[in-house]
C-alpha positions as a Markdown table, in Angstrom:
| # | Residue | x | y | z |
|---|---|---|---|---|
| 1 | Met | 90.0 | 134.5 | 108.3 |
| 2 | Val | 86.7 | 136.3 | 107.9 |
| 3 | Ala | 83.4 | 134.5 | 107.6 |
| 4 | Ile | 81.1 | 135.5 | 104.7 |
| 5 | Val | 77.5 | 134.6 | 104.5 |
| 6 | Thr | 76.1 | 134.8 | 101.0 |
| 7 | Asp | 73.2 | 133.0 | 99.2 |
| 8 | Leu | 74.1 | 129.4 | 98.6 |
| 9 | Pro | 73.2 | 127.7 | 95.3 |
| 10 | Ser | 70.1 | 125.5 | 95.1 |
| 11 | Pro | 70.7 | 121.8 | 95.9 |
| 12 | Pro | 71.3 | 119.6 | 92.8 |
| 13 | Pro | 68.4 | 117.6 | 91.3 |
| 14 | Gly | 67.2 | 114.8 | 93.5 |
| 15 | Gly | 67.9 | 116.7 | 96.8 |
| 16 | Ala | 71.4 | 115.3 | 97.2 |
| 17 | Leu | 73.8 | 117.8 | 98.9 |
| 18 | Pro | 77.3 | 117.2 | 97.6 |
| 19 | Ile | 79.4 | 118.7 | 100.4 |
| 20 | Arg | 80.0 | 116.9 | 103.7 |
| 21 | Val | 80.5 | 119.1 | 106.7 |
| 22 | Ala | 82.3 | 117.6 | 109.7 |
| 23 | Ala | 82.2 | 119.2 | 113.2 |
| 24 | Leu | 84.7 | 117.7 | 115.6 |
| 25 | Tyr | 86.5 | 118.2 | 118.8 |
| 26 | His | 88.7 | 116.1 | 121.1 |
| 27 | Phe | 90.6 | 116.7 | 124.3 |
| 28 | Thr | 94.0 | 115.1 | 124.2 |
| 29 | Pro | 97.5 | 116.5 | 125.0 |
| 30 | Phe | 99.5 | 117.7 | 122.0 |
| 31 | Ala | 103.2 | 118.5 | 122.6 |
| 32 | Asp | 104.1 | 120.3 | 119.3 |
| 33 | Cys | 101.2 | 122.4 | 118.1 |
| 34 | Ala | 103.3 | 124.1 | 115.4 |
| 35 | Ala | 104.2 | 120.9 | 113.7 |
| 36 | Leu | 100.6 | 119.7 | 114.0 |
| 37 | Arg | 99.3 | 122.9 | 112.4 |
| 38 | Ala | 101.7 | 122.5 | 109.5 |
| 39 | Gln | 100.7 | 118.9 | 108.9 |
| 40 | Leu | 96.9 | 119.6 | 109.0 |
| 41 | Leu | 97.1 | 122.7 | 106.9 |
| 42 | Glu | 99.1 | 120.9 | 104.1 |
| 43 | Ala | 96.8 | 117.9 | 104.1 |
| 44 | Cys | 93.6 | 120.1 | 104.0 |
| 45 | His | 95.0 | 122.1 | 101.1 |
| 46 | Lys | 95.9 | 119.0 | 99.1 |
| 47 | Leu | 92.4 | 117.6 | 99.7 |
| 48 | Gly | 90.6 | 120.8 | 98.8 |
| 49 | Ile | 89.1 | 121.1 | 102.3 |
| 50 | Arg | 88.0 | 124.4 | 103.7 |
| 51 | Gly | 87.0 | 125.4 | 107.2 |
| 52 | Ile | 88.7 | 126.1 | 110.5 |
| 53 | Leu | 90.6 | 123.9 | 112.9 |
| 54 | Leu | 91.9 | 125.0 | 116.3 |
| 55 | Val | 94.8 | 123.2 | 117.9 |
| 56 | Ala | 96.1 | 123.7 | 121.5 |
| 57 | His | 98.0 | 121.7 | 124.0 |
| 58 | Glu | 94.7 | 120.5 | 125.3 |
| 59 | Gly | 93.4 | 119.1 | 121.9 |
| 60 | Ile | 91.7 | 119.9 | 118.6 |
| 61 | Asn | 88.4 | 121.6 | 117.6 |
| 62 | Gly | 86.8 | 122.8 | 114.5 |
| 63 | Thr | 84.5 | 122.5 | 111.5 |
| 64 | Ile | 85.7 | 121.5 | 108.0 |
| 65 | Ala | 83.9 | 120.8 | 104.7 |
| 66 | Gly | 84.7 | 119.0 | 101.4 |
| 67 | Thr | 83.8 | 116.0 | 99.3 |
| 68 | Asp | 83.0 | 112.8 | 101.1 |
| 69 | Glu | 86.3 | 111.3 | 100.0 |
| 70 | Ala | 88.3 | 114.3 | 101.1 |
| 71 | Ile | 86.6 | 114.4 | 104.5 |
| 72 | Gly | 87.2 | 110.7 | 105.0 |
| 73 | Gln | 90.9 | 111.1 | 104.3 |
| 74 | Ile | 91.4 | 114.0 | 106.6 |
| 75 | Leu | 89.6 | 112.3 | 109.4 |
| 76 | Asp | 91.8 | 109.3 | 109.0 |
| 77 | Ile | 94.8 | 111.6 | 109.4 |
| 78 | Ile | 93.3 | 113.3 | 112.5 |
| 79 | Arg | 92.4 | 109.9 | 114.1 |
| 80 | Ala | 96.0 | 108.8 | 113.6 |
| 81 | Leu | 97.2 | 111.7 | 115.9 |
| 82 | Pro | 98.2 | 110.8 | 119.5 |
| 83 | Gly | 95.1 | 110.1 | 121.6 |
| 84 | Cys | 92.6 | 110.8 | 118.7 |
| 85 | Ala | 91.7 | 107.2 | 117.7 |
| 86 | Asp | 88.2 | 107.6 | 119.3 |
| 87 | Leu | 87.5 | 111.1 | 117.8 |
| 88 | Glu | 83.8 | 111.7 | 117.5 |
| 89 | Val | 82.5 | 113.6 | 114.5 |
| 90 | Lys | 79.1 | 115.1 | 113.7 |
| 91 | Phe | 78.2 | 115.2 | 110.0 |
| 92 | Ser | 75.8 | 117.3 | 108.0 |
| 93 | Arg | 75.4 | 118.3 | 104.3 |
| 94 | Ala | 75.6 | 121.5 | 102.4 |
| 95 | Pro | 74.9 | 122.4 | 98.8 |
| 96 | Ala | 78.3 | 124.2 | 98.4 |
| 97 | Leu | 81.4 | 124.7 | 100.5 |
| 98 | Pro | 80.3 | 126.9 | 103.4 |
| 99 | Phe | 83.8 | 128.3 | 104.0 |
| 100 | His | 86.0 | 130.3 | 101.6 |
| 101 | Arg | 89.3 | 129.4 | 103.2 |
| 102 | Met | 91.1 | 126.8 | 105.2 |
| 103 | Lys | 92.6 | 127.9 | 108.5 |
| 104 | Val | 94.5 | 126.0 | 111.2 |
| 105 | Arg | 95.1 | 128.1 | 114.2 |
| 106 | Ile | 97.1 | 127.6 | 117.4 |
| 107 | Lys | 95.2 | 128.6 | 120.5 |
| 108 | Arg | 95.7 | 128.6 | 124.3 |
| 109 | Glu | 92.4 | 126.8 | 124.6 |
| 110 | Ile | 90.3 | 125.0 | 121.9 |
| 111 | Val | 87.2 | 126.6 | 123.5 |
| 112 | Thr | 88.0 | 129.7 | 125.6 |
| 113 | Met | 86.6 | 129.8 | 129.0 |
| 114 | Gly | 89.5 | 131.5 | 130.8 |
| 115 | Val | 89.4 | 129.4 | 133.9 |
| 116 | Pro | 92.8 | 127.8 | 134.6 |
| 117 | Gly | 93.2 | 124.2 | 135.7 |
| 118 | Leu | 90.1 | 122.7 | 134.1 |
| 119 | Asp | 90.6 | 119.3 | 132.5 |
| 120 | Pro | 87.5 | 117.7 | 130.9 |
| 121 | Arg | 89.5 | 114.4 | 130.6 |
| 122 | Arg | 89.7 | 114.2 | 134.3 |
| 123 | Asp | 86.4 | 115.5 | 135.6 |
| 124 | Val | 83.3 | 116.2 | 133.5 |
| 125 | Gly | 79.5 | 115.9 | 133.8 |
| 126 | His | 77.5 | 112.9 | 133.1 |
| 127 | Tyr | 76.9 | 112.4 | 129.4 |
| 128 | Val | 73.2 | 112.0 | 128.4 |
| 129 | Pro | 72.5 | 110.5 | 124.9 |
| 130 | Pro | 70.0 | 112.4 | 122.8 |
| 131 | Ala | 67.5 | 109.5 | 123.2 |
| 132 | Gln | 67.4 | 110.1 | 126.9 |
| 133 | Trp | 67.6 | 113.9 | 126.9 |
| 134 | Asn | 63.9 | 114.6 | 126.8 |
| 135 | Thr | 63.3 | 112.5 | 129.9 |
| 136 | Leu | 66.0 | 114.4 | 131.8 |
| 137 | Ile | 64.9 | 117.9 | 130.9 |
| 138 | Ser | 61.2 | 117.2 | 131.4 |
| 139 | Asp | 62.0 | 116.4 | 135.1 |
| 140 | Pro | 60.7 | 119.4 | 137.1 |
| 141 | Asp | 63.8 | 119.1 | 139.4 |
| 142 | Thr | 66.2 | 119.6 | 136.5 |
| 143 | Ile | 67.6 | 123.1 | 135.8 |
| 144 | Val | 68.3 | 123.2 | 132.1 |
| 145 | Ile | 70.9 | 125.8 | 131.0 |
| 146 | Asp | 71.8 | 126.8 | 127.5 |
| 147 | Thr | 75.6 | 127.5 | 127.6 |
| 148 | Arg | 75.6 | 129.3 | 124.2 |
| 149 | Asn | 75.7 | 133.0 | 123.6 |
| 150 | Asp | 72.6 | 135.2 | 123.4 |
| 151 | Tyr | 72.5 | 135.6 | 119.7 |
| 152 | Glu | 72.6 | 131.8 | 119.3 |
| 153 | Val | 69.9 | 131.2 | 121.9 |
| 154 | Ala | 67.7 | 133.9 | 120.2 |
| 155 | Ile | 67.0 | 131.7 | 117.2 |
| 156 | Gly | 66.4 | 128.4 | 118.9 |
| 157 | Thr | 66.7 | 126.5 | 122.2 |
| 158 | Phe | 65.1 | 123.7 | 124.2 |
| 159 | Arg | 61.8 | 124.3 | 125.9 |
| 160 | Gly | 62.2 | 125.6 | 129.4 |
| 161 | Ala | 65.9 | 126.2 | 129.1 |
| 162 | Ile | 67.5 | 129.1 | 131.0 |
| 163 | Asp | 69.3 | 131.7 | 128.7 |
| 164 | Pro | 72.3 | 133.2 | 130.7 |
| 165 | Gly | 72.3 | 136.1 | 128.3 |
| 166 | Thr | 76.1 | 135.9 | 127.8 |
| 167 | Arg | 77.9 | 137.6 | 124.9 |
| 168 | Ser | 80.8 | 135.2 | 125.1 |
| 169 | Phe | 81.7 | 131.9 | 126.8 |
| 170 | Arg | 84.1 | 133.8 | 129.1 |
| 171 | Glu | 81.1 | 135.3 | 130.9 |
| 172 | Phe | 79.6 | 131.9 | 131.8 |
| 173 | Pro | 81.6 | 131.2 | 135.0 |
| 174 | Gln | 80.6 | 134.5 | 136.7 |
| 175 | Trp | 77.0 | 134.1 | 135.5 |
| 176 | Phe | 76.9 | 130.6 | 137.1 |
| 177 | Arg | 78.4 | 131.8 | 140.3 |
| 178 | Asp | 75.7 | 134.5 | 140.5 |
| 179 | Gln | 73.0 | 132.1 | 139.6 |
| 180 | Arg | 74.1 | 129.4 | 142.0 |
| 181 | Ala | 74.0 | 131.9 | 144.9 |
| 182 | Ala | 70.5 | 132.8 | 144.1 |
| 183 | Leu | 69.4 | 129.2 | 144.0 |
| 184 | Glu | 71.1 | 128.3 | 147.3 |
| 185 | Ala | 69.5 | 131.3 | 148.9 |
| 186 | Arg | 66.1 | 129.6 | 148.3 |
| 187 | Gly | 67.5 | 126.4 | 149.8 |
| 188 | Arg | 67.6 | 124.5 | 146.5 |
| 189 | Arg | 70.4 | 122.1 | 145.5 |
| 190 | Pro | 70.2 | 122.0 | 141.7 |
| 191 | Lys | 70.4 | 119.1 | 139.4 |
| 192 | Ile | 71.8 | 120.8 | 136.3 |
| 193 | Ala | 71.6 | 119.8 | 132.6 |
| 194 | Met | 73.6 | 121.8 | 130.1 |
| 195 | Phe | 73.8 | 121.8 | 126.4 |
| 196 | Cys | 75.5 | 123.6 | 123.5 |
| 197 | Thr | 75.9 | 123.3 | 119.7 |
| 198 | Gly | 78.2 | 120.3 | 119.5 |
| 199 | Gly | 79.2 | 119.5 | 123.0 |
| 200 | Ile | 82.6 | 121.2 | 123.5 |
| 201 | Arg | 81.4 | 124.1 | 125.6 |
| 202 | Cys | 79.6 | 121.7 | 127.9 |
| 203 | Glu | 82.8 | 119.7 | 128.4 |
| 204 | Lys | 84.3 | 122.8 | 130.1 |
| 205 | Ala | 81.1 | 124.1 | 131.6 |
| 206 | Thr | 80.4 | 120.9 | 133.4 |
| 207 | Ala | 84.0 | 120.5 | 134.5 |
| 208 | Phe | 83.7 | 124.1 | 135.9 |
| 209 | Val | 80.4 | 123.5 | 137.7 |
| 210 | Arg | 81.8 | 120.3 | 139.3 |
| 211 | Ala | 84.9 | 122.2 | 140.4 |
| 212 | Glu | 82.5 | 124.6 | 142.1 |
| 213 | Gly | 81.2 | 121.7 | 144.2 |
| 214 | Val | 78.0 | 120.7 | 142.3 |
| 215 | Glu | 77.8 | 116.9 | 141.8 |
| 216 | Asp | 74.6 | 116.4 | 139.8 |
| 217 | Val | 75.7 | 117.8 | 136.5 |
| 218 | Phe | 74.7 | 116.4 | 133.1 |
| 219 | His | 75.2 | 117.4 | 129.5 |
| 220 | Leu | 73.8 | 116.5 | 126.1 |
| 221 | Gln | 76.2 | 114.1 | 124.4 |
| 222 | Gly | 77.0 | 115.3 | 120.9 |
| 223 | Gly | 75.2 | 118.6 | 121.5 |
| 224 | Ile | 72.3 | 120.1 | 119.7 |
| 225 | Leu | 73.6 | 118.9 | 116.4 |
| 226 | Lys | 73.4 | 115.2 | 117.4 |
| 227 | Tyr | 70.0 | 115.7 | 118.9 |
| 228 | Leu | 68.6 | 117.3 | 115.8 |
| 229 | Glu | 70.2 | 114.6 | 113.7 |
| 230 | Thr | 68.8 | 111.6 | 115.7 |
| 231 | Val | 65.6 | 112.6 | 117.5 |
| 232 | Pro | 62.5 | 112.5 | 115.2 |
| 233 | Glu | 61.0 | 116.0 | 114.9 |
| 234 | Pro | 57.6 | 114.9 | 116.3 |
| 235 | Glu | 59.3 | 113.8 | 119.5 |
| 236 | Ser | 61.6 | 116.8 | 119.7 |
| 237 | Leu | 61.6 | 119.4 | 122.5 |
| 238 | Trp | 63.7 | 121.8 | 120.4 |
| 239 | Asp | 62.1 | 125.0 | 119.2 |
| 240 | Gly | 63.6 | 127.0 | 116.3 |
| 241 | Glu | 66.9 | 126.5 | 114.5 |
| 242 | Cys | 70.4 | 126.0 | 115.6 |
| 243 | Phe | 73.1 | 128.6 | 114.8 |
| 244 | Val | 76.2 | 127.3 | 113.1 |
| 245 | Phe | 79.4 | 129.3 | 112.4 |
| 246 | Asp | 79.5 | 129.0 | 108.6 |
| 247 | Gln | 77.6 | 130.2 | 105.6 |
| 248 | Arg | 74.6 | 128.1 | 106.3 |
| 249 | Val | 73.9 | 130.3 | 109.3 |
| 250 | Ser | 71.6 | 127.7 | 110.9 |
| 251 | Val | 70.3 | 124.2 | 110.6 |
| 252 | Gly | 67.0 | 122.6 | 111.6 |
| 253 | His | 65.8 | 119.1 | 112.3 |
| 254 | Gly | 67.6 | 116.5 | 110.3 |
| 255 | Leu | 70.4 | 119.0 | 110.1 |
| 256 | Lys | 68.8 | 120.5 | 107.0 |
| 257 | Pro | 70.1 | 124.0 | 106.1 |
| 258 | Gly | 67.9 | 126.6 | 107.9 |
| 259 | Thr | 65.9 | 129.5 | 106.8 |
| 260 | Leu | 68.0 | 132.3 | 108.3 |
| 261 | Asp | 70.2 | 134.9 | 106.7 |
| 262 | Ile | 72.7 | 137.1 | 108.5 |
| 263 | Cys | 73.1 | 140.9 | 108.7 |
| 264 | His | 76.4 | 141.9 | 107.0 |
| 265 | Ala | 76.6 | 144.9 | 109.2 |
| 266 | Cys | 76.1 | 143.5 | 112.8 |
| 267 | Arg | 76.2 | 139.7 | 112.0 |
| 268 | Thr | 72.9 | 139.1 | 113.8 |
| 269 | Pro | 70.9 | 136.1 | 112.4 |
| 270 | Leu | 67.8 | 137.4 | 110.4 |
| 271 | Ser | 64.5 | 135.8 | 109.8 |
| 272 | Ala | 62.3 | 136.5 | 106.8 |
| 273 | Ala | 60.3 | 138.8 | 108.9 |
| 274 | Asp | 63.4 | 140.8 | 109.9 |
| 275 | Arg | 64.3 | 141.1 | 106.2 |
| 276 | Ala | 60.8 | 142.4 | 105.4 |
| 277 | Thr | 61.1 | 145.4 | 107.8 |
| 278 | Pro | 61.8 | 149.0 | 106.7 |
| 279 | Glu | 65.0 | 148.9 | 108.8 |
| 280 | Tyr | 66.5 | 146.2 | 106.7 |
| 281 | Glu | 68.9 | 147.3 | 103.9 |
| 282 | Glu | 70.9 | 144.5 | 102.4 |
| 283 | Gly | 74.5 | 144.6 | 103.6 |
| 284 | Ile | 73.9 | 147.9 | 105.4 |
| 285 | Ser | 71.5 | 147.5 | 108.3 |
| 286 | Cys | 68.8 | 145.5 | 110.0 |
| 287 | Pro | 66.2 | 145.9 | 112.8 |
| 288 | His | 68.9 | 145.0 | 115.3 |
| 289 | Cys | 71.5 | 147.6 | 114.3 |
| 290 | Lys | 69.5 | 150.4 | 112.5 |
| 291 | Gly | 70.5 | 153.6 | 114.2 |
| 292 | Ala | 73.5 | 152.1 | 116.0 |
| 293 | Arg | 75.9 | 152.9 | 113.1 |
| 294 | Thr | 77.3 | 156.2 | 112.0 |
| 295 | Glu | 76.8 | 157.6 | 108.5 |
| 296 | Ala | 80.4 | 156.9 | 107.7 |
| 297 | Gln | 79.9 | 153.2 | 108.7 |
| 298 | Arg | 76.8 | 153.0 | 106.6 |
| 299 | Arg | 78.6 | 154.4 | 103.6 |
| 300 | Arg | 81.4 | 151.9 | 104.1 |
| 301 | Tyr | 78.8 | 149.0 | 104.3 |
| 302 | Ala | 77.1 | 150.2 | 101.2 |
| 303 | Glu | 80.4 | 150.3 | 99.2 |
| 304 | Arg | 81.2 | 146.8 | 100.6 |
| 305 | Glu | 77.8 | 145.5 | 99.5 |
| 306 | Arg | 78.4 | 147.0 | 96.0 |
| 307 | Gln | 81.7 | 145.2 | 95.8 |
| 308 | Ile | 80.0 | 141.9 | 96.9 |
| 309 | Gln | 77.4 | 142.3 | 94.1 |
| 310 | Leu | 80.2 | 142.9 | 91.6 |
| 311 | Ala | 82.1 | 139.9 | 92.8 |
| 312 | Asp | 78.9 | 137.8 | 92.5 |
| 313 | Arg | 78.4 | 138.8 | 88.9 |
| 314 | Arg | 82.0 | 137.9 | 88.1 |
| 315 | Gly | 81.7 | 134.6 | 89.9 |
| 316 | Thr | 84.4 | 135.4 | 92.4 |
| 317 | His | 84.4 | 135.8 | 96.2 |
| 318 | His | 84.5 | 139.0 | 98.2 |
| 319 | Leu | 86.4 | 138.6 | 101.4 |
| 320 | Gly | 85.7 | 141.8 | 103.2 |
| 321 | Leu | 83.0 | 141.0 | 105.7 |
| 322 | Pro | 84.5 | 141.3 | 109.2 |
| 323 | Leu | 82.8 | 139.8 | 112.3 |
| 324 | Pro | 81.7 | 142.1 | 115.1 |
| 325 | Thr | 83.2 | 141.7 | 118.6 |
| 326 | Ala | 80.4 | 139.4 | 119.9 |
| 327 | Ala | 80.6 | 137.0 | 117.0 |
| 328 | Arg | 84.4 | 137.0 | 117.0 |
| 329 | Gln | 84.4 | 136.0 | 120.6 |
| 330 | Ala | 82.4 | 132.9 | 119.8 |
| 331 | His | 83.6 | 132.3 | 116.2 |
| 332 | Pro | 86.3 | 129.7 | 115.3 |
| 333 | Cys | 88.2 | 132.5 | 113.6 |
| 334 | Gly | 88.2 | 134.4 | 116.8 |
| 335 | Glu | 88.4 | 132.7 | 120.2 |
| 336 | Asp | 85.7 | 130.0 | 120.5 |
| 337 | Thr | 84.0 | 127.5 | 118.3 |
| 338 | Asp | 81.4 | 125.1 | 119.6 |
| 339 | Gln | 81.5 | 121.8 | 117.8 |
């Protein structure tokens, strides 16, 4: 599957967004992932649902979209799976389906950290509800860490949070080991609060940190999405928008679709200011990748953009927009998705 970001149609009159987007994950042992994949794929196709689900022996993770009725039916099916009765789901709305296909993939991990032996069901950090998050991260003794990748952090994060500068979640363990050594050299025993988009990366990140011997570890329950959904904007300590791995690109407070587009060449989120620069050529380059592509690549991008425009005029989809390495590493169609 490839992810395509195009202009979405305007919401229908009255402001109602017709599509329900469900972000979910759950750690529970599955014995037969192949049978589960077939079951979920068939059900999603029948219900007209699109998106991506990852299944592994450790559980399920993904984002799917469809009508309210269809999403309700597929969630009933997922909750009927072994150990999934208390599945937690984060909902948002979209003016159109933010995915072009439905994929169910079998993975070794539902979020790839690459550290063997971690089991979030057995040992995980302390969950902090969104209503209590501001108090925790405002404590000067709390070290707040954004566990997401650098291109996600760049468009929004909590005030005062540390950006590890990682390009993929696989880099987090080594970054933490390096950071912890520096803290302990100053004689500080940290109280750590971590957060991510939907919570799944923090399930493993907090399990990892506890395995490293740090006891005071906390993470935002439900992730940034639940915080933006439930905490009133005037009380919020979140600045910017939250990157999401679908055609919406980002969401803001109240989980309203954000203001960002994306570069079809390097897949970096783009602001209106980015798109107003001379370096921006739609579908070909942006300020982040101008000069980093060969002329052959630029010609290929230009032809691809021409095909996209032709497809738009015909009312069809163009499926030729590949993700770069960095985005593939964190994208549900690659290794990781944070839901």
